[in-house]
N, CA, C and O atoms as CSV, one atom per row, in Angstrom:
chain,resi,resn,atom,element,x,y,z
A,1,MET,N,N,-10.681,-59.541,77.018
A,1,MET,CA,C,-9.358,-60.084,77.150
A,1,MET,C,C,-8.581,-61.132,76.548
A,1,MET,O,O,-7.395,-61.128,76.219
A,2,LYS,N,N,-9.530,-62.107,76.455
A,2,LYS,CA,C,-9.005,-63.168,75.971
A,2,LYS,C,C,-9.174,-63.126,74.518
A,2,LYS,O,O,-8.622,-64.028,73.886
A,3,SER,N,N,-9.845,-62.231,73.865
A,3,SER,CA,C,-9.811,-61.939,72.426
A,3,SER,C,C,-8.143,-60.804,72.123
A,3,SER,O,O,-7.544,-60.960,71.059
A,4,ARG,N,N,-7.735,-60.011,72.924
A,4,ARG,CA,C,-6.444,-59.613,72.843
A,4,ARG,C,C,-5.289,-60.713,72.912
A,4,ARG,O,O,-4.296,-60.758,72.186
A,5,THR,N,N,-5.577,-61.449,73.777
A,5,THR,CA,C,-4.308,-62.579,73.978
A,5,THR,C,C,-4.239,-63.144,72.474
A,5,THR,O,O,-3.230,-63.024,71.779
A,6,ASN,N,N,-5.564,-63.851,71.996
A,6,ASN,CA,C,-5.628,-64.572,70.657
A,6,ASN,C,C,-5.059,-63.765,69.755
A,6,ASN,O,O,-4.193,-64.124,68.957
A,7,TYR,N,N,-5.556,-62.577,69.859
A,7,TYR,CA,C,-4.890,-61.420,68.844
A,7,TYR,C,C,-3.234,-61.309,68.726
A,7,TYR,O,O,-2.503,-61.130,67.752
A,8,PHE,N,N,-2.984,-61.477,70.028
A,8,PHE,CA,C,-1.606,-61.431,69.999
A,8,PHE,C,C,-0.811,-62.329,69.646
A,8,PHE,O,O,0.275,-62.215,69.078
A,9,TYR,N,N,-1.507,-63.494,70.080
A,9,TYR,CA,C,-0.759,-64.704,69.342
A,9,TYR,C,C,-0.646,-65.017,68.264
A,9,TYR,O,O,0.274,-65.544,67.639
A,10,PHE,N,N,-1.834,-64.613,67.951
A,10,PHE,CA,C,-1.908,-64.647,65.948
A,10,PHE,C,C,-0.972,-63.757,65.367
A,10,PHE,O,O,-0.444,-63.991,64.280
A,11,LEU,N,N,-0.724,-62.657,66.101
A,11,LEU,CA,C,0.132,-61.814,65.435
A,11,LEU,C,C,1.876,-62.118,65.647
A,11,LEU,O,O,2.765,-61.550,65.012
A,12,LEU,N,N,1.999,-62.801,66.342
A,12,LEU,CA,C,3.465,-63.544,66.883
A,12,LEU,C,C,3.797,-64.601,66.161
A,12,LEU,O,O,4.920,-64.765,65.684
A,13,ILE,N,N,2.617,-65.569,66.004
A,13,ILE,CA,C,2.469,-66.553,64.634
A,13,ILE,C,C,2.700,-65.996,63.505
A,13,ILE,O,O,3.661,-66.532,62.953
A,14,LEU,N,N,2.080,-64.844,62.694
A,14,LEU,CA,C,2.376,-64.570,61.455
A,14,LEU,C,C,3.645,-63.869,61.501
A,14,LEU,O,O,4.411,-64.056,60.556
A,15,VAL,N,N,3.962,-63.168,62.350
A,15,VAL,CA,C,5.465,-62.700,61.774
A,15,VAL,C,C,6.742,-63.597,62.207
A,15,VAL,O,O,7.890,-63.388,61.813
A,16,PHE,N,N,6.350,-64.617,63.074
A,16,PHE,CA,C,7.491,-65.625,62.680
A,16,PHE,C,C,7.280,-66.163,61.408
A,16,PHE,O,O,8.063,-66.136,60.459
A,17,ALA,N,N,5.870,-66.782,61.473
A,17,ALA,CA,C,6.048,-67.398,59.571
A,17,ALA,C,C,6.326,-66.608,58.825
A,17,ALA,O,O,6.711,-67.115,57.771
A,18,ALA,N,N,6.330,-65.427,58.828
A,18,ALA,CA,C,6.780,-64.523,57.583
A,18,ALA,C,C,8.195,-64.321,57.908
A,18,ALA,O,O,8.820,-63.966,56.908
A,19,THR,N,N,8.856,-64.415,58.875
A,19,THR,CA,C,10.179,-63.993,58.931
A,19,THR,C,C,11.124,-65.189,58.301
A,19,THR,O,O,12.109,-65.087,57.570
A,20,ASN,N,N,10.453,-66.398,58.858
A,20,ASN,CA,C,10.985,-67.924,58.329
A,20,ASN,C,C,11.053,-68.112,56.604
A,20,ASN,O,O,11.936,-68.411,55.801
A,21,SER,N,N,9.650,-67.771,56.530
A,21,SER,CA,C,9.523,-67.849,54.738
A,21,SER,C,C,10.546,-66.966,53.885
A,21,SER,O,O,10.881,-67.205,52.725
A,22,PHE,N,N,10.894,-66.111,54.521
A,22,PHE,CA,C,11.739,-65.073,53.395
A,22,PHE,C,C,13.195,-64.694,54.211
A,22,PHE,O,O,13.726,-63.598,54.033
A,23,ALA,N,N,13.719,-65.612,55.026
A,23,ALA,CA,C,15.053,-65.833,55.580
A,23,ALA,C,C,15.829,-66.095,54.577
A,23,ALA,O,O,15.309,-66.816,53.726
A,24,GLN,N,N,17.149,-65.682,54.335
A,24,GLN,CA,C,18.052,-66.366,53.682
A,24,GLN,C,C,18.575,-67.162,54.649
A,24,GLN,O,O,18.561,-67.004,55.869
A,25,LYS,N,N,19.182,-68.299,53.785
A,25,LYS,CA,C,19.726,-69.348,54.807
A,25,LYS,C,C,21.468,-69.464,54.613
A,25,LYS,O,O,22.174,-70.353,55.089
A,26,GLY,N,N,21.991,-68.116,53.641
A,26,GLY,CA,C,23.370,-67.819,53.840
A,26,GLY,C,C,23.881,-68.473,52.350
A,26,GLY,O,O,22.995,-68.517,51.497
A,27,LYS,N,N,24.899,-68.861,52.050
A,27,LYS,CA,C,25.355,-69.072,50.737
A,27,LYS,C,C,25.484,-70.401,50.334
A,27,LYS,O,O,26.338,-70.691,49.496
A,28,SER,N,N,24.745,-71.253,50.823
A,28,SER,CA,C,25.001,-72.863,50.896
A,28,SER,C,C,24.625,-73.186,49.428
A,28,SER,O,O,23.783,-72.588,48.757
A,29,LYS,N,N,25.449,-74.311,49.019
A,29,LYS,CA,C,25.272,-74.723,47.515
A,29,LYS,C,C,23.855,-75.509,47.635
A,29,LYS,O,O,23.501,-75.882,48.753
A,30,PRO,N,N,23.157,-75.729,46.664
A,30,PRO,CA,C,22.155,-76.660,46.422
A,30,PRO,C,C,22.554,-77.843,46.710
A,30,PRO,O,O,23.697,-78.276,46.566
A,31,LYS,N,N,21.462,-78.505,47.201
A,31,LYS,CA,C,21.906,-80.136,47.704
A,31,LYS,C,C,22.150,-80.643,46.437
A,31,LYS,O,O,23.090,-81.426,46.571
A,32,SER,N,N,21.774,-80.606,45.194
A,32,SER,CA,C,21.905,-81.351,44.378
A,32,SER,C,C,23.026,-81.149,43.462
A,32,SER,O,O,23.342,-81.974,42.605
A,33,SER,N,N,23.576,-80.120,43.642
A,33,SER,CA,C,24.980,-79.623,43.389
A,33,SER,C,C,26.111,-80.445,43.435
A,33,SER,O,O,26.272,-81.204,44.391
A,34,LYS,N,N,27.014,-80.375,42.400
A,34,LYS,CA,C,28.129,-81.277,42.615
A,34,LYS,C,C,29.412,-80.645,42.706
A,34,LYS,O,O,30.479,-81.256,42.777
A,35,TYR,N,N,29.240,-79.100,42.699
A,35,TYR,CA,C,30.107,-78.301,42.645
A,35,TYR,C,C,30.354,-77.855,44.065
A,35,TYR,O,O,29.441,-77.629,44.859
A,36,GLU,N,N,31.728,-77.732,44.362
A,36,GLU,CA,C,32.273,-77.050,45.985
A,36,GLU,C,C,31.651,-75.153,45.942
A,36,GLU,O,O,31.086,-74.630,46.903
A,37,PHE,N,N,31.885,-74.577,44.881
A,37,PHE,CA,C,30.998,-73.302,44.913
A,37,PHE,C,C,30.220,-73.127,43.590
A,37,PHE,O,O,30.683,-73.661,42.581
A,38,GLN,N,N,29.175,-72.483,43.524
A,38,GLN,CA,C,28.777,-72.081,42.343
A,38,GLN,C,C,28.515,-70.572,42.534
A,38,GLN,O,O,27.805,-70.311,43.505
A,39,GLY,N,N,28.987,-69.432,41.734
A,39,GLY,CA,C,28.801,-68.084,41.670
A,39,GLY,C,C,27.499,-67.759,40.969
A,39,GLY,O,O,26.817,-68.617,40.409
A,40,ALA,N,N,27.193,-66.476,41.028
A,40,ALA,CA,C,26.020,-65.789,40.482
A,40,ALA,C,C,26.454,-65.847,38.750
A,40,ALA,O,O,27.599,-66.018,38.331
A,41,TYR,N,N,25.331,-65.673,37.984
A,41,TYR,CA,C,25.018,-65.882,36.154
A,41,TYR,C,C,25.839,-64.150,35.869
A,41,TYR,O,O,25.471,-63.094,36.385
A,42,PHE,N,N,26.743,-64.308,35.117
A,42,PHE,CA,C,27.300,-63.259,34.428
A,42,PHE,C,C,27.086,-63.476,32.893
A,42,PHE,O,O,27.494,-64.494,32.335
A,43,GLU,N,N,26.356,-62.367,32.167
A,43,GLU,CA,C,26.161,-63.192,30.982
A,43,GLU,C,C,25.841,-64.360,30.492
A,43,GLU,O,O,26.183,-64.755,29.377
A,44,GLY,N,N,24.976,-65.155,31.525
A,44,GLY,CA,C,24.350,-66.250,31.447
A,44,GLY,C,C,25.539,-67.418,31.844
A,44,GLY,O,O,25.399,-68.614,31.590
A,45,ILE,N,N,26.121,-67.130,32.174
A,45,ILE,CA,C,27.421,-68.122,32.687
A,45,ILE,C,C,27.816,-68.161,34.190
A,45,ILE,O,O,27.900,-67.064,34.742
A,46,SER,N,N,27.997,-68.959,34.719
A,46,SER,CA,C,28.366,-69.076,36.226
A,46,SER,C,C,29.700,-69.620,36.451
A,46,SER,O,O,29.998,-70.675,35.890
A,47,ARG,N,N,30.681,-68.925,37.334
A,47,ARG,CA,C,32.015,-69.757,37.582
A,47,ARG,C,C,31.534,-70.832,38.671
A,47,ARG,O,O,30.604,-70.653,39.457
A,48,VAL,N,N,32.175,-71.753,38.596
A,48,VAL,CA,C,32.123,-73.229,39.518
A,48,VAL,C,C,33.119,-73.714,39.900
A,48,VAL,O,O,34.060,-73.738,39.106
A,49,LYS,N,N,33.267,-74.188,41.025
A,49,LYS,CA,C,34.466,-74.875,41.846
A,49,LYS,C,C,34.630,-76.406,41.820
A,49,LYS,O,O,33.685,-76.831,42.484
A,50,MET,N,N,35.214,-77.227,41.469
A,50,MET,CA,C,35.305,-78.786,42.061
A,50,MET,C,C,36.513,-78.857,41.991
A,50,MET,O,O,37.276,-78.253,41.237
A,51,ASN,N,N,36.814,-79.909,43.104
A,51,ASN,CA,C,38.175,-80.457,43.270
A,51,ASN,C,C,39.083,-79.407,43.326
A,51,ASN,O,O,40.114,-79.413,42.653
A,52,HIS,N,N,38.658,-78.158,44.370
A,52,HIS,CA,C,40.063,-76.799,43.971
A,52,HIS,C,C,39.903,-76.567,42.661
A,52,HIS,O,O,40.942,-75.954,42.417
A,53,LYS,N,N,39.139,-76.658,41.349
A,53,LYS,CA,C,39.676,-76.235,40.451
A,53,LYS,C,C,38.388,-75.330,39.763
A,53,LYS,O,O,37.223,-75.694,39.921
A,54,TRP,N,N,38.667,-74.381,39.158
A,54,TRP,CA,C,37.526,-73.372,38.559
A,54,TRP,C,C,37.273,-73.660,36.802
A,54,TRP,O,O,38.164,-73.762,35.958
A,55,GLY,N,N,35.808,-73.748,36.584
A,55,GLY,CA,C,35.336,-73.622,35.295
A,55,GLY,C,C,34.134,-72.947,35.192
A,55,GLY,O,O,33.954,-72.214,36.165
A,56,PHE,N,N,33.230,-72.922,34.359
A,56,PHE,CA,C,32.180,-72.303,34.162
A,56,PHE,C,C,31.099,-73.211,33.449
A,56,PHE,O,O,31.439,-74.173,32.759
A,57,ILE,N,N,29.910,-72.892,33.630
A,57,ILE,CA,C,28.510,-73.519,33.399
A,57,ILE,C,C,27.683,-72.665,33.016
A,57,ILE,O,O,27.899,-71.493,33.323
A,58,ASP,N,N,26.559,-72.989,32.274
A,58,ASP,CA,C,25.536,-72.113,31.707
A,58,ASP,C,C,24.458,-72.139,32.707
A,58,ASP,O,O,24.500,-72.711,33.796
A,59,THR,N,N,23.078,-71.164,32.008
A,59,THR,CA,C,22.263,-71.502,33.054
A,59,THR,C,C,21.235,-72.751,32.840
A,59,THR,O,O,20.113,-72.788,33.345
A,60,THR,N,N,21.752,-73.690,32.076
A,60,THR,CA,C,21.116,-74.898,31.799
A,60,THR,C,C,21.972,-76.079,32.722
A,60,THR,O,O,21.591,-77.249,32.678
A,61,GLY,N,N,22.998,-75.734,33.447
A,61,GLY,CA,C,23.941,-76.514,34.142
A,61,GLY,C,C,25.084,-77.317,32.832
A,61,GLY,O,O,25.831,-78.197,33.262
A,62,ASN,N,N,25.143,-77.053,31.656
A,62,ASN,CA,C,25.964,-77.445,30.910
A,62,ASN,C,C,27.258,-77.306,31.037
A,62,ASN,O,O,27.259,-76.218,31.613
A,63,VAL,N,N,28.222,-77.554,30.946
A,63,VAL,CA,C,29.708,-77.333,31.374
A,63,VAL,C,C,30.040,-76.454,29.959
A,63,VAL,O,O,29.845,-76.922,28.837
A,64,ILE,N,N,30.519,-75.243,30.190
A,64,ILE,CA,C,31.290,-74.721,29.381
A,64,ILE,C,C,32.766,-74.920,29.165
A,64,ILE,O,O,33.252,-75.251,28.083
A,65,ILE,N,N,33.550,-74.660,30.438
A,65,ILE,CA,C,34.645,-74.738,30.389
A,65,ILE,C,C,35.071,-75.581,31.740
A,65,ILE,O,O,35.018,-75.168,32.899
A,66,SER,N,N,35.528,-76.932,31.258
A,66,SER,CA,C,35.372,-77.849,32.733
A,66,SER,C,C,36.468,-76.965,33.726
A,66,SER,O,O,37.042,-75.937,33.366
A,67,PRO,N,N,36.612,-77.649,35.102
A,67,PRO,CA,C,36.694,-76.846,36.108
A,67,PRO,C,C,38.598,-77.268,35.994
A,67,PRO,O,O,38.948,-78.396,36.340
A,68,LYS,N,N,39.522,-76.377,35.558
A,68,LYS,CA,C,40.789,-76.689,35.370
A,68,LYS,C,C,41.691,-75.598,35.810
A,68,LYS,O,O,42.899,-75.769,35.973
A,69,TYR,N,N,41.125,-74.560,35.982
A,69,TYR,CA,C,42.048,-73.293,36.231
A,69,TYR,C,C,42.113,-73.104,37.779
A,69,TYR,O,O,41.142,-73.437,38.458
A,70,ASN,N,N,43.012,-72.682,38.241
A,70,ASN,CA,C,43.526,-72.103,39.481
A,70,ASN,C,C,42.662,-70.780,40.083
A,70,ASN,O,O,42.485,-70.662,41.295
A,71,GLU,N,N,42.224,-69.952,39.262
A,71,GLU,CA,C,41.371,-68.828,39.358
A,71,GLU,C,C,40.617,-68.661,38.414
A,71,GLU,O,O,40.877,-69.129,37.305
A,72,VAL,N,N,39.491,-67.933,38.676
A,72,VAL,CA,C,38.830,-67.294,37.294
A,72,VAL,C,C,38.094,-65.904,37.825
A,72,VAL,O,O,38.049,-65.552,39.004
A,73,THR,N,N,37.606,-65.290,36.854
A,73,THR,CA,C,36.713,-63.968,37.317
A,73,THR,C,C,35.524,-64.362,36.527
A,73,THR,O,O,35.455,-65.302,35.735
A,74,ASN,N,N,34.447,-63.382,36.901
A,74,ASN,CA,C,33.459,-63.325,36.094
A,74,ASN,C,C,33.253,-62.879,34.779
A,74,ASN,O,O,33.671,-61.735,34.604
A,75,PHE,N,N,32.745,-63.411,33.801
A,75,PHE,CA,C,32.340,-62.785,32.420
A,75,PHE,C,C,32.122,-61.159,32.526
A,75,PHE,O,O,31.557,-60.586,33.457
A,76,SER,N,N,32.613,-60.638,31.533
A,76,SER,CA,C,32.201,-59.050,31.539
A,76,SER,C,C,32.773,-58.678,30.230
A,76,SER,O,O,33.971,-58.677,29.947
A,77,GLY,N,N,31.652,-58.318,29.360
A,77,GLY,CA,C,32.174,-57.722,28.350
A,77,GLY,C,C,32.510,-58.856,27.195
A,77,GLY,O,O,33.155,-58.598,26.179
A,78,GLY,N,N,31.939,-60.220,27.534
A,78,GLY,CA,C,32.357,-61.813,26.726
A,78,GLY,C,C,33.490,-62.267,27.156
A,78,GLY,O,O,33.912,-63.373,26.818
A,79,LEU,N,N,34.023,-61.593,27.831
A,79,LEU,CA,C,35.425,-62.328,28.435
A,79,LEU,C,C,35.791,-62.734,29.898
A,79,LEU,O,O,35.303,-62.005,30.761
A,80,ALA,N,N,36.359,-63.496,30.210
A,80,ALA,CA,C,36.521,-64.091,31.722
A,80,ALA,C,C,38.069,-64.239,31.845
A,80,ALA,O,O,38.647,-64.929,31.004
A,81,LYS,N,N,38.841,-63.579,32.934
A,81,LYS,CA,C,40.204,-64.067,33.099
A,81,LYS,C,C,40.366,-65.032,34.041
A,81,LYS,O,O,39.768,-65.103,35.115
A,82,VAL,N,N,41.612,-66.152,33.393
A,82,VAL,CA,C,41.494,-67.168,34.185
A,82,VAL,C,C,42.945,-67.208,34.050
A,82,VAL,O,O,43.622,-66.877,33.076
A,83,ARG,N,N,43.488,-67.879,35.702
A,83,ARG,CA,C,44.700,-68.161,35.726
A,83,ARG,C,C,45.029,-69.564,35.763
A,83,ARG,O,O,44.184,-70.190,36.404
A,84,MET,N,N,45.936,-70.260,35.314
A,84,MET,CA,C,46.674,-71.224,35.711
A,84,MET,C,C,48.011,-71.284,36.162
A,84,MET,O,O,48.880,-70.873,35.392
A,85,GLY,N,N,48.264,-71.628,37.031
A,85,GLY,CA,C,49.726,-71.756,37.783
A,85,GLY,C,C,49.600,-70.000,37.948
A,85,GLY,O,O,48.540,-69.376,37.986
A,86,GLN,N,N,50.661,-69.558,38.011
A,86,GLN,CA,C,50.769,-67.918,38.227
A,86,GLN,C,C,50.460,-66.666,36.774
A,86,GLN,O,O,50.518,-65.437,36.773
A,87,LYS,N,N,50.190,-67.482,35.860
A,87,LYS,CA,C,49.876,-66.840,34.818
A,87,LYS,C,C,48.449,-66.817,34.406
A,87,LYS,O,O,47.744,-67.810,34.587
A,88,TRP,N,N,47.905,-65.532,33.759
A,88,TRP,CA,C,46.594,-65.232,33.448
A,88,TRP,C,C,46.364,-65.193,31.872
A,88,TRP,O,O,47.209,-64.828,31.054
A,89,GLY,N,N,45.290,-65.559,31.635
A,89,GLY,CA,C,44.662,-65.313,30.444
A,89,GLY,C,C,43.242,-65.128,30.154
A,89,GLY,O,O,42.548,-64.944,31.153
A,90,LEU,N,N,42.603,-65.134,28.948
A,90,LEU,CA,C,41.195,-65.025,28.471
A,90,LEU,C,C,40.300,-66.176,27.913
A,90,LEU,O,O,40.941,-67.001,27.261
A,91,VAL,N,N,39.121,-66.387,28.010
A,91,VAL,CA,C,38.542,-67.243,27.598
A,91,VAL,C,C,37.094,-66.246,27.051
A,91,VAL,O,O,36.852,-65.127,27.503
A,92,ASP,N,N,36.461,-66.782,26.259
A,92,ASP,CA,C,35.088,-66.066,25.702
A,92,ASP,C,C,33.976,-67.270,26.177
A,92,ASP,O,O,34.130,-68.389,26.665
A,93,THR,N,N,32.748,-66.454,25.779
A,93,THR,CA,C,31.717,-67.088,26.670
A,93,THR,C,C,31.174,-68.436,25.998
A,93,THR,O,O,30.136,-68.992,26.357
A,94,LYS,N,N,32.104,-68.934,24.867
A,94,LYS,CA,C,31.715,-70.195,24.242
A,94,LYS,C,C,32.802,-71.153,24.726
A,94,LYS,O,O,32.826,-72.243,24.155
A,95,GLY,N,N,33.594,-70.957,25.566
A,95,GLY,CA,C,34.666,-71.621,25.967
A,95,GLY,C,C,35.711,-71.613,25.434
A,95,GLY,O,O,36.498,-72.458,25.860
A,96,ALA,N,N,36.187,-70.742,24.345
A,96,ALA,CA,C,37.032,-70.829,23.679
A,96,ALA,C,C,38.230,-69.930,24.250
A,96,ALA,O,O,37.976,-68.748,24.480
A,97,VAL,N,N,39.763,-70.509,24.538
A,97,VAL,CA,C,40.652,-69.753,24.618
A,97,VAL,C,C,40.966,-68.958,24.195
A,97,VAL,O,O,41.788,-69.317,23.352
A,98,ILE,N,N,40.817,-67.425,24.188
A,98,ILE,CA,C,41.240,-66.282,23.322
A,98,ILE,C,C,42.617,-65.926,23.562
A,98,ILE,O,O,43.341,-65.547,22.641
A,99,ILE,N,N,43.070,-66.042,24.919
A,99,ILE,CA,C,44.739,-65.472,25.029
A,99,ILE,C,C,44.948,-66.524,26.015
A,99,ILE,O,O,44.147,-66.711,26.931
A,100,LYS,N,N,46.127,-67.297,25.830
A,100,LYS,CA,C,46.567,-68.417,26.479
A,100,LYS,C,C,47.199,-67.837,28.031
A,100,LYS,O,O,47.960,-66.870,27.998
A,101,PRO,N,N,46.938,-68.305,29.017
A,101,PRO,CA,C,47.685,-67.918,30.405
A,101,PRO,C,C,48.926,-67.783,30.180
A,101,PRO,O,O,49.644,-68.779,30.094
A,102,THR,N,N,49.417,-66.521,30.042
A,102,THR,CA,C,51.121,-66.377,29.939
A,102,THR,C,C,51.147,-64.754,30.551
A,102,THR,O,O,52.185,-64.099,30.638
A,103,PHE,N,N,50.454,-64.500,30.755
A,103,PHE,CA,C,50.514,-62.907,31.438
A,103,PHE,C,C,50.899,-62.962,32.837
A,103,PHE,O,O,50.631,-63.945,33.528
A,104,ASP,N,N,51.615,-61.783,33.355
A,104,ASP,CA,C,51.511,-61.882,35.070
A,104,ASP,C,C,50.192,-61.248,35.642
A,104,ASP,O,O,49.763,-61.555,36.754
A,105,ALA,N,N,49.637,-60.430,34.892
A,105,ALA,CA,C,48.477,-59.534,35.138
A,105,ALA,C,C,47.713,-59.292,34.488
A,105,ALA,O,O,48.258,-58.975,33.431
A,106,ILE,N,N,46.302,-59.193,34.365
A,106,ILE,CA,C,45.331,-58.703,33.174
A,106,ILE,C,C,44.482,-57.906,33.904
A,106,ILE,O,O,43.598,-58.426,34.585
A,107,PHE,N,N,44.670,-56.369,33.841
A,107,PHE,CA,C,43.795,-55.658,34.555
A,107,PHE,C,C,42.317,-55.480,33.742
A,107,PHE,O,O,42.323,-55.945,32.602
A,108,ASP,N,N,41.114,-54.889,34.177
A,108,ASP,CA,C,39.626,-54.808,33.763
A,108,ASP,C,C,40.075,-54.043,32.327
A,108,ASP,O,O,41.024,-53.259,32.331
A,109,PHE,N,N,39.515,-54.258,31.424
A,109,PHE,CA,C,39.056,-53.594,29.823
A,109,PHE,C,C,38.261,-52.807,30.336
A,109,PHE,O,O,37.276,-53.040,31.037
A,110,VAL,N,N,38.983,-51.191,29.740
A,110,VAL,CA,C,37.919,-50.374,29.643
A,110,VAL,C,C,38.380,-49.671,28.334
A,110,VAL,O,O,39.520,-49.347,28.001
A,111,ASP,N,N,36.950,-49.488,27.542
A,111,ASP,CA,C,36.975,-48.976,26.304
A,111,ASP,C,C,37.765,-49.443,25.067
A,111,ASP,O,O,38.352,-48.898,24.133
A,112,GLY,N,N,37.460,-50.961,25.571
A,112,GLY,CA,C,38.086,-52.262,24.693
A,112,GLY,C,C,39.385,-52.720,24.997
A,112,GLY,O,O,39.651,-53.820,24.511
A,113,LYS,N,N,40.401,-52.095,25.770
A,113,LYS,CA,C,41.612,-52.164,26.123
A,113,LYS,C,C,41.865,-52.684,27.751
A,113,LYS,O,O,40.934,-52.576,28.549
A,114,ALA,N,N,43.043,-53.192,28.134
A,114,ALA,CA,C,43.250,-53.611,29.233
A,114,ALA,C,C,44.906,-53.326,29.554
A,114,ALA,O,O,45.778,-53.566,28.720
A,115,LYS,N,N,45.114,-52.908,30.576
A,115,LYS,CA,C,46.502,-52.962,31.088
A,115,LYS,C,C,46.785,-54.531,31.264
A,115,LYS,O,O,45.919,-55.349,31.576
A,116,VAL,N,N,48.215,-54.839,30.999
A,116,VAL,CA,C,48.778,-56.178,31.239
A,116,VAL,C,C,50.004,-55.869,31.601
A,116,VAL,O,O,50.605,-54.826,31.345
A,117,LEU,N,N,50.525,-57.154,32.443
A,117,LEU,CA,C,52.102,-57.098,32.918
A,117,LEU,C,C,52.479,-58.533,32.324
A,117,LEU,O,O,51.736,-59.506,32.450
A,118,LEU,N,N,53.842,-58.568,31.593
A,118,LEU,CA,C,54.272,-59.594,31.112
A,118,LEU,C,C,55.540,-59.293,31.394
A,118,LEU,O,O,56.018,-58.166,31.262
A,119,ASN,N,N,56.200,-60.381,31.834
A,119,ASN,CA,C,57.906,-60.172,32.400
A,119,ASN,C,C,58.385,-59.237,32.760
A,119,ASN,O,O,59.609,-59.130,32.682
A,120,GLY,N,N,57.491,-58.069,33.363
A,120,GLY,CA,C,58.067,-56.958,34.036
A,120,GLY,C,C,57.543,-55.839,33.556
A,120,GLY,O,O,57.424,-54.809,34.219
A,121,GLU,N,N,57.132,-56.004,32.136
A,121,GLU,CA,C,56.906,-54.845,31.138
A,121,GLU,C,C,55.276,-54.756,31.257
A,121,GLU,O,O,54.564,-55.745,31.427
A,122,GLU,N,N,54.740,-53.244,31.126
A,122,GLU,CA,C,53.654,-53.037,31.465
A,122,GLU,C,C,53.137,-52.246,30.212
A,122,GLU,O,O,53.777,-51.319,29.717
A,123,TYR,N,N,51.641,-52.791,29.627
A,123,TYR,CA,C,51.527,-51.875,28.544
A,123,TYR,C,C,49.923,-52.572,28.152
A,123,TYR,O,O,49.512,-53.635,28.616
A,124,TYR,N,N,49.414,-51.971,27.503
A,124,TYR,CA,C,47.976,-52.380,26.949
A,124,TYR,C,C,48.091,-53.116,25.875
A,124,TYR,O,O,49.005,-53.294,25.069
A,125,MET,N,N,46.661,-53.655,26.020
A,125,MET,CA,C,46.276,-54.635,24.668
A,125,MET,C,C,45.052,-54.659,24.369
A,125,MET,O,O,44.360,-54.153,25.253
A,126,ASN,N,N,44.526,-55.007,23.552
A,126,ASN,CA,C,42.960,-54.947,22.843
A,126,ASN,C,C,42.372,-56.527,23.172
A,126,ASN,O,O,43.085,-57.452,23.559
A,127,LYS,N,N,40.959,-56.602,22.933
A,127,LYS,CA,C,40.388,-58.161,23.380
A,127,LYS,C,C,41.012,-59.284,22.330
A,127,LYS,O,O,40.650,-60.456,22.437
A,128,ASP,N,N,41.826,-58.939,21.456
A,128,ASP,CA,C,42.623,-60.041,20.913
A,128,ASP,C,C,43.942,-60.119,21.285
A,128,ASP,O,O,44.610,-61.025,20.786
A,129,GLY,N,N,44.230,-59.692,21.719
A,129,GLY,CA,C,45.721,-59.844,22.541
A,129,GLY,C,C,46.465,-58.836,21.769
A,129,GLY,O,O,47.624,-58.810,22.184
A,130,GLN,N,N,46.322,-58.209,21.057
A,130,GLN,CA,C,47.089,-57.031,20.564
A,130,GLN,C,C,47.685,-56.136,21.303
A,130,GLN,O,O,47.089,-55.761,22.313
A,131,ARG,N,N,48.775,-55.668,21.042
A,131,ARG,CA,C,49.404,-54.812,21.855
A,131,ARG,C,C,48.828,-53.033,21.569
A,131,ARG,O,O,49.658,-52.437,20.883
A,132,VAL,N,N,48.049,-52.468,21.822
A,132,VAL,CA,C,47.736,-51.055,21.642
A,132,VAL,C,C,48.162,-50.028,22.515
A,132,VAL,O,O,48.480,-50.356,23.658
A,133,GLY,N,N,48.232,-48.684,22.130
A,133,GLY,CA,C,48.249,-47.283,22.996
A,133,GLY,C,C,47.384,-47.418,24.224
A,133,GLY,O,O,46.455,-48.206,24.402
A,134,LYS,N,N,47.834,-46.563,24.979
A,134,LYS,CA,C,46.647,-45.762,26.132
A,134,LYS,C,C,45.462,-45.693,25.642
A,134,LYS,O,O,44.553,-45.182,26.296
């Protein structure tokens, strides 16, 4: 009987240890991070938030774009949407501004073009910001 009790306690400790080892602790930031939020990496770049502004870092922690935007999206196809005030623009993975924040909205790129809204007008543009057909 004592053997069964010892076996039961052994299994209980084993299960407890295993669940504690693999349990996720939630979306807490790393203790060494200086950012309020750090997202997942897309195309080797993560969006970060500091002092209520958004920017981007690479996998080594180097700042690609310092936090200065009101909102940003993850990189997709080499570009990320950035919002300054109420206007949207595009940046590339090197940190260059491809399109200054001038659009009311920029939708996702599909086949190299995205629907945009500018002063109530809706049209499509390519990744260089040039107007194109549907």
